[in-house]
C-alpha positions in Angstrom: 0.0 0.0 0.0 1.2 3.4 -0.8 1.7 5.9 2.0 -0.7 8.8 2.2 0.8 12.1 1.1 2.3 14.2 3.9 0.6 17.6 4.2 2.9 20.4 5.3 1.4 23.1 7.5 2.3 26.6 6.6 4.8 28.2 8.8 3.5 31.1 10.8 6.9 32.2 12.2 7.8 34.7 9.4 4.3 36.2 9.4 4.3 36.6 13.2 7.7 38.2 13.0 6.5 40.5 10.3 3.5 41.5 12.4 5.8 42.2 15.3 8.0 44.4 13.2 5.0 46.3 12.0 3.9 46.9 15.6 7.4 48.1 16.6 8.4 50.0 13.5 4.9 50.8 12.0 4.1 50.3 8.3 4.7 53.9 7.1 8.0 53.9 5.2 9.5 57.1 6.6 8.6 56.3 10.2 9.9 52.8 9.7 13.2 54.1 8.5 13.5 56.6 11.5 12.6 53.8 14.0 15.1 51.4 12.3 17.9 54.0 12.7 16.9 54.6 16.3 16.9 50.8 16.8 20.4 50.5 15.4 21.6 53.2 17.8 19.9 51.3 20.7 21.8 48.1 19.7 25.1 49.9 19.6 24.4 51.5 23.0 23.5 48.1 24.4 26.9 46.8 23.3 28.5 49.8 25.1 26.5 49.0 28.2 27.7 45.4 28.0 31.3 46.6 27.7 30.9 48.7 30.8 29.5 45.8 32.8 32.3 43.6 31.7 34.7 46.2 33.0 32.8 46.1 36.3 33.1 42.3 36.4 36.8 42.6 35.8 37.1 45.0 38.7 38.2 47.9 36.6 35.5 50.3 37.8 32.8 50.6 40.5 29.4 48.9 39.9 27.1 51.5 41.5 27.8 54.4 39.1 27.7 52.0 36.1 24.2 50.8 37.1 22.9 54.4 37.3 24.6 55.2 34.0 22.9 52.2 32.4 19.5 53.2 33.7 19.8 56.7 32.4 21.3 55.7 29.0 18.6 53.1 28.4 15.9 55.5 29.6 16.9 58.1 27.1 16.7 55.5 24.3 13.2 54.6 25.3 12.1 58.3 25.4 13.5 58.7 21.8 11.7 55.6 20.6 8.4 56.8 22.2 8.6 60.2 20.6 9.2 58.8 17.2 6.8 55.9 17.4 3.9 58.0 18.7 4.4 60.5 15.8 5.1 63.4 18.2 8.5 64.1 16.6 6.8 64.7 13.2 5.7 68.1 14.4 9.4 69.2 14.7 11.9 70.2 12.1 13.9 66.9 12.7 11.4 64.1 13.0 14.3 61.6 13.4 15.6 63.5 16.4 19.2 63.0 15.1 20.7 66.0 16.9 19.0 65.3 20.3 20.1 61.7 20.1 23.7 62.6 19.4 23.8 65.2 22.1 22.3 62.8 24.7 24.6 60.0 23.6 27.7 62.2 23.9 26.6 63.2 27.4 26.3 59.5 28.3 29.6 58.7 26.7 31.3 61.5 28.7 29.7 60.2 31.9 31.1 56.7 31.0 34.5 58.3 30.7 34.2 59.9 34.1 33.0 56.7 35.9 35.0 54.2 33.8 38.0 54.0 36.0 40.8 52.1 34.4 38.4 51.1 31.6 37.6 54.7 30.6 39.4 54.2 27.3 36.4 52.4 25.9 34.6 55.7 25.7 36.7 56.9 22.8 35.5 54.2 20.2 32.0 54.8 21.5 32.4 58.5 20.7 33.6 57.7 17.2 30.5 55.5 16.6 28.2 58.3 17.8 29.8 60.8 15.5 29.5 58.4 12.6 25.7 58.9 12.8 26.2 62.6 12.8 28.1 62.5 9.5 25.0 61.5 7.6 22.3 63.3 9.6 23.8 66.7 10.5 24.9 69.8 8.6 28.4 71.1 8.8 27.3 73.9 11.1 25.6 71.4 13.4 28.6 69.2 13.4 30.9 72.0 14.5 28.5 72.7 17.3 28.6 69.0 18.3 32.4 69.1 18.2 32.5 72.0 20.6 29.9 70.5 22.9 31.7 67.2 23.0 35.0 68.9 23.8 33.3 70.7 26.7 31.6 67.5 27.9 34.8 65.4 27.8 36.7 68.3 29.4 34.4 68.2 32.4 34.6 64.4 32.4 38.4 64.6 32.5 38.3 67.1 35.4 36.0 64.7 37.2 38.3 61.7 36.6 41.3 63.8 37.9 39.3 64.8 41.0 38.3 61.1 41.8 41.9 59.9 41.6 41.1 56.3 40.8 43.6 53.5 41.3 45.9 53.2 38.3 45.1 56.8 37.2 47.8 58.9 35.8 47.9 62.4 34.4 49.9 61.3 31.3 47.2 58.7 30.4 44.5 61.4 30.8 46.4 63.7 28.6 46.7 60.9 26.0 43.0 60.3 26.2 42.4 64.0 25.8 44.5 64.2 22.6 42.8 61.1 21.1 39.4 62.6 21.9 40.3 65.8 20.1 41.6 63.8 17.1 38.4 61.8 17.0 36.3 65.0 17.1 38.3 67.0 14.6 38.6 64.1 12.2 34.8 63.4 12.3 34.1 67.1 11.8 36.4 67.2 8.8 34.9 64.1 7.3 31.5 65.5 7.8 32.5 68.7 6.0 33.9 66.7 3.1 30.8 64.5 3.0 28.5 67.5 3.0 30.5 69.1 0.2 30.3 65.9 -1.9 26.6 65.6 -1.3 26.1 69.2 -2.3 28.1 68.6 -5.5 26.1 65.5 -6.3 22.9 67.4 -5.7 24.1 70.2 -8.0 25.1 67.7 -10.7 21.7 65.9 -10.4 19.9 69.2 -10.8 22.0 70.1 -13.9 21.4 66.7 -15.4 17.7 67.0 -14.8 17.7 70.4 -16.5 19.7 69.0 -19.4 17.3 66.1 -19.9 14.4 68.5 -19.8 16.1 70.6 -22.4 16.7 67.6 -24.6 13.0 66.5 -24.2 11.9 70.0 -25.0 14.0 70.1 -28.2 12.7 66.7 -29.2 9.0 67.8 -29.0 9.1 71.6 -29.5 10.2 74.1 -32.1 13.2 76.0 -30.8 12.3 79.4 -32.3 8.6 79.7 -31.4 8.4 77.2 -28.5 5.4 75.5 -30.2 5.2 71.8 -30.7 7.2 70.5 -33.7 5.7 68.6 -36.6 6.7 65.1 -35.5 5.2 65.4 -32.0 2.1 67.1 -33.4 1.5 64.1 -35.7 1.8 61.7 -32.7 -0.8 63.8 -30.8 -3.2 64.0 -33.8 -3.1 60.2 -34.3 -3.8 59.7 -30.6 -6.7 62.2 -30.7 -8.0 60.5 -33.9 -8.4 57.3 -32.0 -10.1 59.0 -29.1 -12.5 60.8 -31.5 -13.3 57.5 -33.2 -14.3 55.9 -29.9 -16.2 58.9 -28.5 -17.7 60.3 -31.7 -16.8 63.8 -30.7 -15.8 66.2 -33.5 -12.2 66.9 -34.3 -11.1 69.8 -36.5 -7.6 70.4 -38.0 -6.6 73.8 -39.3 -3.6 74.9 -41.4 -2.4 78.5 -41.1 0.0 80.2 -43.4 1.4 83.8 -43.1 0.6 85.8 -46.2 3.7 87.1 -48.2 6.1 86.0 -45.4 8.9 85.7 -47.9 8.7 89.4 -48.6 9.3 90.1 -44.9 12.5 88.1 -45.0 13.6 89.6 -48.3 12.8 93.2 -47.2 13.7 93.3 -43.5 16.0 90.3 -43.1 15.7 86.9 -41.4 16.0 88.4 -37.9 12.8 90.4 -38.5 11.2 87.2 -39.9 12.1 85.3 -36.8 10.7 88.1 -34.7 7.4 87.9 -36.6 7.2 84.2 -36.1 7.7 84.5 -32.4 5.1 87.3 -32.1 2.6 85.2 -34.1 3.2 82.2 -31.9 2.4 84.3 -28.8 -0.8 85.6 -30.4 -1.9 82.1 -31.2 -1.3 81.0 -27.6 -3.4 83.9 -26.3 -6.4 83.2 -28.6 -6.6 79.4 -28.2 -8.3 77.5 -25.4 -6.5 75.2 -22.9 -7.4 72.0 -24.7 -6.4 73.3 -28.2 -3.0 72.2 -29.6 -0.8 74.2 -32.0 2.4 73.4 -33.7 4.8 74.9 -36.2 4.4 72.7 -39.2 7.3 74.1 -41.3 8.6 77.6 -42.3 5.7 80.0 -41.8 3.0 77.3 -41.8 1.2 76.2 -38.6 -1.3 73.5 -37.6 -4.0 73.8 -35.0 -5.9 70.8 -33.6 -9.3 71.7 -32.1 -10.6 68.8 -30.0 -14.4 68.4 -29.3 -15.1 71.4 -31.5 -17.8 71.5 -34.2 -17.1 73.3 -37.5 -19.1 76.4 -36.6 -17.3 76.9 -33.3 -14.0 76.2 -35.0 -14.7 78.9 -37.6 -15.6 81.4 -34.9 -12.4 80.7 -32.9 -10.2 80.8 -36.0 -11.9 84.1 -37.1 -10.9 85.6 -33.7 -7.4 84.4 -34.2 -7.3 85.9 -37.8 -8.4 89.3 -36.5 -6.0 89.2 -33.6 -3.1 88.6 -36.0 -4.2 91.3 -38.4 -4.2 93.8 -35.5 -0.6 92.9 -34.5 1.9 95.7 -34.7 5.3 94.0 -34.5 8.3 96.2 -33.7 11.5 95.6 -35.6 14.3 93.8 -33.8 16.7 95.9 -31.9 18.8 98.1 -34.2 22.2 99.9 -33.6 21.8 103.2 -31.7 21.3 106.3 -33.9 21.6 110.0 -33.3 18.3 111.5 -32.0 18.1 113.8 -35.1 18.2 110.7 -37.4 14.4 110.3 -37.5 14.3 109.2 -41.1 15.8 105.8 -40.1 12.8 104.9 -37.9 10.9 102.0 -39.4 7.1 101.4 -39.1 6.0 98.3 -37.1 5.6 95.1 -39.2 2.1 94.0 -40.0 1.0 90.5 -41.1 -2.1 88.6 -42.1 -2.8 84.9 -42.3 -4.8 82.6 -44.5 -6.5 79.6 -42.8 -7.9 76.4 -44.1 -9.7 73.9 -41.8 -11.4 70.5 -42.1 -13.6 68.4 -39.9 -12.2 64.9 -39.4 -14.5 62.2 -40.8 -15.0 58.9 -39.1 -12.7 56.2 -40.5 -10.6 58.8 -42.3 -6.8 58.8 -42.0 -5.5 61.9 -40.2 -3.3 62.6 -43.3 -6.4 62.8 -45.4 -8.0 65.3 -43.1 -4.8 67.4 -43.2 -4.9 67.2 -47.0 -8.4 68.6 -47.1 -7.3 71.4 -44.7 -4.3 72.1 -47.0 -6.6 72.4 -50.0 -8.8 74.8 -48.1 -5.7 76.8 -47.2 -4.9 77.1 -50.9 -8.5 78.2 -51.6 -8.1 80.9 -49.0 -5.0 82.2 -50.7 -6.6 81.9 -54.1 -9.5 83.9 -52.8 -7.4 86.9 -51.8 -5.7 85.8 -48.6 -6.4 87.0 -45.0 -9.5 84.7 -44.9 -10.8 81.3 -43.7 -12.0 78.5 -45.8 -13.5 75.1 -44.8 -12.1 72.1 -46.6 -14.4 70.2 -48.9 -13.7 69.8 -52.7 -10.2 69.8 -54.1 -8.7 72.7 -56.1 -7.5 72.4 -59.6 -3.7 72.0 -60.0 -3.2 75.4 -61.6 -4.7 77.3 -58.6 -2.6 75.2 -56.2 0.6 76.1 -58.2 -0.3 79.8 -58.3 -0.8 79.9 -54.5 2.6 78.2 -53.9 4.4 80.7 -56.0 2.6 83.7 -54.5 3.4 82.7 -50.9 
């Protein structure tokens, strides 16, 4: 007979341990990190307490002061844990209580030096460990303050040790301890200064890299001269909006805009003036359009506007407002070299421009390129009809009219 299969019961140990950690450290990530660091500091302090009690067992120092010191050190750790765990510390500038923990730990360490007897040398590595926490959590200014505070605390501890006159005590040994204490404090402060400088440099480089990436992203999607979307990005947005319009059934209108006789502006006033005109026109378009409308520089002096959820009548009214706003523009010439006040003949009149517009309503099932083609034909019709006007796309123009419009600009 075959043996029945053995059913393994799920282990509850890890789940119980996880629940215990959630109770002790909470489930909020920031609080959990703060309490974890406080827990690490408590473990290190427990090791220091153990070292002091080993010194007591070895007869190197008196047990009474060490017991009091242990009670006060452990009590301070519990107070810190309670303040962080309860959320009270979140009301303060430093929710982790880094500086208060370091200040209290240094005071406890100085007290350990004072009562440590022949084992007081163990206070120095404890001090180094305390200052290591300060390197990552304190500013350079705070670290200098901690250094001065620690020097004062250990100075008082050294005076107390001299006054007690423990067995085996010598002034030379106290002087050596004092020198090593100063070395530890100055070395930690110097390393903190270097670490803060490195972090600041990394922060600056990160900011500059983010700006460079943003600039690259801007160049990839926008026209550098006008700041409008470029042709490639506009095509992507139009295809995306085409799919949305097909699903929703909402109207989508595409409009092609072309500046009338723009070539004459470049030929007469120079390309700098032409660039100035393009920038002024782009600003006027932004002012007239709604938040949901999208405009791009299609090429040269030609622009495309995508009007989402807009019926033809509303599109015509909006484009008419834009046409009138452009016709009312008075564009000053780019900055010229300074002239004498009497040279009034050199003053140039502001530049004026008009635009021709063709637009078309996107038809269900139609490719976006076909809608653009109908808007383009409407634009040629506007130019053939005298320019500075709006035409809605429907029937195609004959080739001779299209060629004449292309030559006329």
